[in-house]
N, C-alpha and C positions, 0 to 999 in steps of 0.2 A: 460221338468223341466230340469235344471244342476243340475250337479252331481260335485262337485267340492274333489276334494284327499286335499286338502286347501280349507276349503272355504272361507279364507280373500282373496284370488287371483283377484277376482270380485274389490274388497275394495281397492287392492295395485295396480291394474291398472290402478285406475281411481285416485289415488293421482299422479303416475309415470305420467300418461297425464297433470296433474295440472302441476306438478311440469318443464315438458318440456313449455307446453304453458308459465310461469313464465316466465322460463332462455330466451325465445326467446321474449317475449312481453318486459320486464324489459332492458333484451340487445337493442333491436329496440329503447327502450326508451332514454338509455345511447346516444345512437349513434345522436337518433334525437337531445340531449341535449348540446353532446359533440363537435358534427359536420355539424349544420343546415347549416351551410354554403356550406356545398357540397353535398347537399342535395335537388331533386325537391320540391320545395313549391306546398303545406304544406309538411317539414319536420317530422309529426307525419304520415305521410303516410305512411313509412318507418317503423316506428310502427305495421299499416295492414300489411304489405310485412312482418315481421318478425311471423305475428300470423300466417299469410296462409304459410309460409316455416314451422312451427313446425306442422300445420295437415299433411303438404304433407311428412314432416316425419314419425310420428307417422303412419301414412297408411302404408308408405313404410318398416318400419319394422316389423307391424304387419303383411303383407301378405307374406312377405320374409320367415318368421318363417312359420305360417300358412298351405301354401302349400309346407312345408317340405317335407310331405307325400301326396301328391296333393290329399286332402280330409279334410272336413271341418266337426272336430267332433262337436257333441254339446254343450260343454262346449266352442270352440271358437267361435261359432257363439254367445254365451251365447256374450262372450265378444266385440266380433265385435258391438252385441246392444250397449254396453257400449261406444265403440269409436264413433260411427257414434253416441247418444246423446251427448259427447264429440263435433264433430263437428259440428251439428247441431242442437242441441239444442232439438232432440225431439226421442221421441221413435216410433220405425216403426212396421209398424204392417207384416206378414210373407210374403206375397209379396213380400213387397216395400225392406224387406230387402236382400230377396235373390238377389232383381234387385242391390239393392246399392252394396251386396257381389260381385256380376259380375262385376259390372263397377269400385271396386276399384280395384278390382284385376286385369284389365285392367290398368288402370292407373298408376299403383304402376310400373307395367313394364315399362312406358313409360319416369318416373321419373329417373334420375341420381343421385348416390348417394352425389356426390358436390354439386350438388345443393339446394340441400337440409341443407348445413351444409357449403357452402360457406364462409357468412359473419364471421364466426368464423374464417375462414382461411386468408382471404383479410383482414381484420380490426385492427389494433393493437390494440384498448383497448377492445375488445371482447375477446382477443386469451388467457387471461387468465382465462375463462371461459372453454377451452376447456374440460380441466376434470371434471367439472361439466357436460358438453354435454355426455362424455364417457361413464362417470356412469350413468348417466337418460338410456342412447340408451340402455347400455349391461342390465342394471335390468330389464327393459320393455320387453326387448328382450327373457330375463329367464322368465318372470312370463307370459307371453304367450306361450312358451313354454310347459313348466307343467300345462298347464288348462285342458289338456287330462291326465293328470298321469304321470310316470317319464319318464324325458328326453329320448325321441329315438336317433338314432346316425343320420340320418336326421338332425335332428332339433338342434344337438348336431354343427352339419358342419354348418348348418344355421347360428348358433350362431358365429360362429367362420369366417364365411364370413363376416358377420357384422364388426367386430371386423377388421377384416383385411383391410375394407373397409375405414371405421375411422380412421384408421392408416395411409391410404395411403394418405387421402385428409388432414388428419390434420397436416401438418407436424410436423414430430418429428426429431426434432435437437439434436445430442449425446450431452451429458451433458460435460458443461464448453467448449463450442465453441460457444464462445460470439461472436465472428465476425459474424458467421452465422445466425443468428438476425439479425443485423441490416438491409439488404436490404427492408424487408418485415415487416419489425414494420414500418413502414408508412402509414399513410391512405392517399391514396388521387382520386382525382373525376373517373378516369380511373376505379378503384376496386370496387366504385359504381355503374358505370352505367356495367357494369356486375354483379354487383346482381341483380339490375333492372334490365335485360335481362334474368335473370333467374323469373323475372312474367312471361314476358309475354310468356314463352314457360311451365306456370305452368297448369296443367289441370285444369278447371272452375269445377270442381269435386269440389276440393281443395279448391277454392276463396269463400272470403265474397265477391264480387262482386258488390255485391248490394250497401255498401256503398258509401258517396259519397267520401271519400280519396280516394278510390280503384278506383274511377272512374278519376281520377283528373294522376294515376300512367304511367308513358310514355307506347305507345302501346296500354293500356288497351281499350276497347268499351265498351260504353252504357250498363248495365245491365239490365235486367226485375226488377222491383219489387218486394215487397213480398206482397203473396208469393212466395218465386225462383224456380226457377228449375235446378236442380245441377243434373247431369250426370242421366238426366230424372225421378229424382227419386224429387218426391214437397215433402219442408218440409218448417216448417218458421223458415224465415227469423229470426238471433241472431240479438240482439241490435249491431249497428255498435259502434265500437271498437271507444272512443276519446280521446286519450292519453293524458295527459298534461307532459308538460315537464320545472317545475315550476324551477326558477335561489333557490340554496339552500342561507338559512339566512349564516350570518359571523359562529353562532355558530354549526350550519352543516357542515360548509367544515373546520371550524375548528375540529371538533369532527371526521373528514373523517381524517384529518393531525393523529392525535392522536391515530387511529386508527393503523396505519402503525407499525410493527417492527423498534424497532430500532431505529434509524436517529436523538437521543433527540436533539446534537447539532443541526440541522435542522430545527426541531419542534422549538426551541427556537428562530429561530433568525427570522421566518416566524411569530413567534406570537409577537415578539416585533414588528414588522416592522406592522402590523396590529393595534398592540396598538397604535406605533407612528401616524397611520394614525386614527385612531380614538382623538384624541387628536386632531391632526391638523385640522379635522372636527367641532373640538366642540370648539376652537380657531378662527375660522371662524363662527360661530354662534352667539360667542360672542363678533365680530369686534375687534380682536386680531390679530397682525400681524403673518403669517406660515414662517415654514424656507420648502423652497422647496429640495425635497430629490427625486436624483433619483433614479428609482423604477426599471430600466433593471439593470438585472442580471448576474454573471458568476455562473454555476455549477461546481464544479471541483470534478472527483469521476468516478474509472472504471464503465465497465456496471455492470447492474443488479446492481447498489445501488440505484435504484430509483430514480434518476432523473425526467424523463419522469413524472412519477407517480406526485413525487412533484410539478410540475410545471402545470399540470391540477389543482391540489390541490390551487397554490398558484392567476391560474386564477379565480377560485372560486369563494378565498376571495377577490379577487380586483371586481368582478364581483358583491357579495354581498354586496361590502360596496357602493358600486358607481365609483369605482376611472374608470372603466371601464363599457362600456354599456351593453353588454355580458360576457366576460371573458372565451370564448371557447379558446380551443390552437389548433395551429396551429403546425404541425412537418415538417419540413425540413432537408437538409442537403447540402452540397455544389452542387449537381445532381439535386436538386432543384431552386437554386439561379444561378448559373455558366455556360451558354449557351457553345457551343463549336465554334460556329463560331460569327467574331465580329459583334458588332450591336447587339446582341440579348442577351448581357449579360442583361443590363442596365432593359429594358422591363420585362424580365423572373425576375430578383428579384423585380420589383414593381407589377406585379399580388402576385405572394407571401404572400407579403407582405399587398397588397389588401384584399386578403385574413383574413390576420389574425389583420385586423382595426378593434376594441372595444375588442379586444381579448390582447392574448399572440401570438407570436412567437416563438418557441424552435426552434434553428440549433443546431443540435447533429452534433457532433466531427467538432466542426468552424475550429480548429485550421485548418483545408483541406481546409479553403476560400483560405487561401494565402498560395500558397507552397513553401515551405522552400528552394528547389534547382530551384535556379535561376529565373528568371524574370516570376510574374502572370500575365499580364493584365487582362487580366479575370478576376480572383480571386480579385483583386486589384477594378475593377469598379464595383463591386457586395460590396466591401463591402462601395465606398465611396456612392453608391446609397441606402446603407444601412443608414449609419450615416445621410445621409439628410432628410433622409423618417423619423427618428427618430424624428430629428428637427422640421419638416414641422408638422407631427403627435404627437407632444409631449403627446397630451391629451388625444389619440386614440389607443395608441399603446405599450408595452411593449415589449419587446426583451429581454430572456434568451438564453448564450452561455452556450452550454456542453460539454466535453468533459476532457480528460487526464491532470491531474494537472500542469505537464513540458511542454506540449504543448501549455496549453490554456496562460501560463506565459508570451510564446513565440511570440501567438500572439497580444495578448496584449501592450506588451512591441515594437512591430513592426507598430502601428499607434497610434501617438499622440489620436488621435477625437476616437479611441477604449477604450485607457485606462480611459482617463478622464471620457465617459460615461457608464464606467462597473465598479464601483468603489467596487458594494456590491458583496463580493464574498462566497459563500454556499460550503464548503467543503464535500463530503459524503464519510464517510471510507469507508472499505470493512464490510460486515457483520460478523459476530463472528460463527464461528462454532454454540454456542447457539440460535443464531439468525434466524441461516437457520434452524437450524433444529423446528423452532417458526413458519418458514413461511412454512415449509412445513405440521407443525402440522395443522397450521388454513385453508392451503387448505382442509387438512384431514378430518376436522372437519365438513367445510363448506358445504361438499359432503358426510355427515353421514359415515366416514369409521372409524371407529376404531384402536387402536393401543394400543398391549401390550407391556409388560415392554421390552422383548427383542428386538422386533422391533424400540421401541425408541430408545434402545440401541445400534443399529445399524447403523440408523438415523446417531446419536450423532457420533461415529467413525469413520463410514466414511466421514459425513464432517467434522471432525476434520483433519482429514488424509489431504484431498484435502485441508483444508484451510492454513496448515499448508506448505505445496506448492506451495503456488499457485504464479502466477504474476498476471501482471497485465491486463491478457486477463483473470482472474479467472472469472465466470459467475453471483458470490453473486447469486442474487436474483432470477435470471432463474435458476442457477443449482436446484434449491428448485424446483422449477414448471416443471424442464424434470424430476427428480426424481418421482417426484408425480405421471404424468402420466404416466411414464415409469412405476411406478407399480402396479397403477391401471390396465394396459393392460396386465401386467404378474399377476394377482390376476382374471383377466378374462378370461386369456387360463387355465390357473391353477381349478378355478370351472365349466368350460365350459361341462363338459364332468360330473360332479357329477348328478345321477339321481335325487337326493331329495335333494332340497338346503334349507337350513335356513337362517334365515333372519340373523342370527348371520354370517354364510358360505356366504352371499351376503353383508357384511358392518365391517368384519374384515379384517386388510391387515398384513398376514403373515410377519415372516423374511427374509423367502425365495421369497416374491414379493418385494422388498427392494432391488435392484441392483445396485452397484455401480463398471459403467464399467475400469474405472479409480485406484481404488483402489485393492491392492493384495487381495486374497481371506484369506490370512494368520493373516489380521489387524483380521478377526472377528473370528479366532478362539478362543479366550476365549467365546463367545456363546454358542460356541458348544457343552461344558459338565457343568455338576453342579458344577466342581470343579473352570469351569474358571469365569460362572457368580456370584459363592461367592466370587471370589476376586476382581473384580469392584467394583469401585469407581465412584459417581461422586457429584458433587459440588453444591449446592443451596443453593439459597439467599431466606429468607423469604422477602417479599413485606413490611411487616410492619416492622419490625425494624432493616431490612437491615442483618441482624446476617447470617453466614456460615455455611454451617456445609452436611460435605459427608457423602451421605448416598449407600447404597449396590442397586445392581440394580433391586431388586425387588419393589422397591419403586417408580418407577418411573412413575408417569401416577396416582399416587395414593394421596390419601388426608394423609397429615402427620401435626403433632403442631408442630410450633418451639421453642424447647426449651427454647429460653431464653422469650418470651412476651407472650406466649401459641397461638399463633394466626392462626388458624386452614387455610391451604392451599392446592392447586394440585401442586403438584412437578412432573410439565406436563415433563420440561425438566433437566438436568446437565450438566455441563461442565468436561469431562475425567480428572477425577484428575489430568494424566500424558500424555505426547504428543503420539501421536498413532505412534508405527515405527511400520516396516514393518522387520519379521525377520534378513532378510538381512544387514537392517540398526542396530541393536541391535547386530547381529556379528562381521560388519565392523571392529571396534576398541574394542578388547577383552580388550586388557589392561588393558585403559582408563578407562571401565567399572567395572574393578578388583581393581581398584585405587577407582572409588567413592565408589563401595562398600565397599573399605576399611575405608574408610574417614567418611565414615554413620558409620561404627559400635564405 
C-alpha cells in the first residue's frame, strides 16, 4: 500500500497527464484543421501521432525522474500504475507491472527529448503553446520527484536536466529580436515529413498501432488487433481516437477574433467585411444585383502585431461563410515563390498557389518580391504569375500581402496590377504597453500562473520602457510571449531545489522570475522599497463607463469599484502614470528638469 506525504499527489499526477494529452491532441487537431493539405491522408492521423508523442513524453519524464536514485520506491511504483492506466486504460497486476516498468525504462532510454516535442518547434501555429508545454512538463517532474518525500539532490539535478533539454530544443529567442523569428515561423512540407519520421522510430510500447488511422501512417506496419501486445505486456486496447476537425461557424470565427487583445480597428474592418458578404448573400437569394468586391488584402504593420493570426481567422471567416471551400492558410515569403534559376520561378509560384486554393495565401514581407535595387526578373516573374492566378482562380483564392507600411506602399505603386487588386488595407499598429502586459497575463492565466501586484507592476514598467524606445523591429506580441516563456524557465530553476513545494509555489510567478534583459535594472528601483512602491500610480479605466482613475500599485490584480458608476471589475493592468526613464535619462538635462519643476510649482 502506498503512503504519500502529500496524499493528493496521485490526483495531481492524473490531472497533469490529462492536461498533457489534451495539449498534444488539441494541437494535432489544430494542425489537421488548418494544414490538412500538408498532412498525409487522412489528416486526422496526425492527431493520433500527437497522442502517441504525449505518451512518449510522459514516459520519458517519469523514467528520467524515478531512476535518479537508481531505485523505484513504493510510491513511485504506484504513480507508475497511474501512468500505465493512462497509457493503456487498464490496471496491471504485480508481475505485469514489473515487466512493464522494465520495458518502460528501456524504451525511455531509446527516446530523444527532441522527438517528443518536435511539433511545437517545427510548426509555427503550435509555437504559442511552448509555454504551456514547459509548464506541464515541469509540474509533472516535480510531482514525480516528490512521490517518496522531500526532493533529493539527484532528483533536483534530473529536473534541471529536463528543463535544460526543453530550453535547448524549444528555441529561445531573445526578447525583441523579431527578425530571428521570421525563418522558422512558416510551416512547410519538410517539417511535416520530419515529424512523421519520429513515428517510425517511436517504440511500439508507446504507440496505439491497432487503430486504422495509425496503420496508414508513413512506414507503419500492420498491427495486431485487440487485445494487443505492447512491449510483451497484454492489455486491452483503448478505443481508437477518431477526432473530427469541423469547420468553425461564422460566430465562432468572429468570437476568436474578438478574443484577441487590441486590434480594435482591424476587428471592425473584418466584421464590416463579413457583414457586407452576408448582405450580398441575402441579395442573391432575393434575386437582386450584387456588388463585386475584391477580397484580397494588404496588412500593414510591424512584426508581432498579429497579422498572421488575423489572416488565419479571416480564412476561417471566409470558410464559414462559404466564400472559400476550406479557408485554410498557407504562409510563405519570397523564398517560397522565387527560384534561384531561370525558368523555375513560375512553376514554384504556381505550386505554392495550388496549396492555397480554396483558402488564403499569406505572403509575409511581400515587399521583398521585387528588389528595390536594380532589376529583379525573377521577382517580377513571381508577381506576374501571382496576378494571373488571382484572376484565373478568383473564386478559389484570397491573397493577403503583409509587411512594413512604407515598403508595402512602394511595392503596390511599382505594379499597377497589384495596386488595382489590393485596394483593401488593414493597419496593424504596435501594441501599447497595457496591451503587451495583457498578452503576458493572458498566457499566464491560460497556464494557471498567478501574478502578484509587484510582479504585474514590473511587467508594466518594463513594457513601457521598451515601448517608448521601440523602432520598427520591435517584437510586439512576440516580446510578451518570449518574456513569459523566459519567466517560467526562471521560476522552474528557482523552485527546482525546494524540497517541499506547495501548489502556490508551483503557480506563482515572482517579480524576480520576470527578467527584461534590455531594460536597465534602475527602472525597477521603485519596486525594491516600500516607499517606492507607495509612490507608483497606474491609470485604469472602467470597462462600463470608461471613467479613468489613478490607483496605487497594491490594487493591481484586485477587484475595484468605479467611483462614478459603482461597477465592480478587476484591475488586472494599468498604464504607468509617468513615462519610464532610467536614472541616466532623468539626469541628462537637469536644468530643464528644474525649469519644469519650477513651472509646475
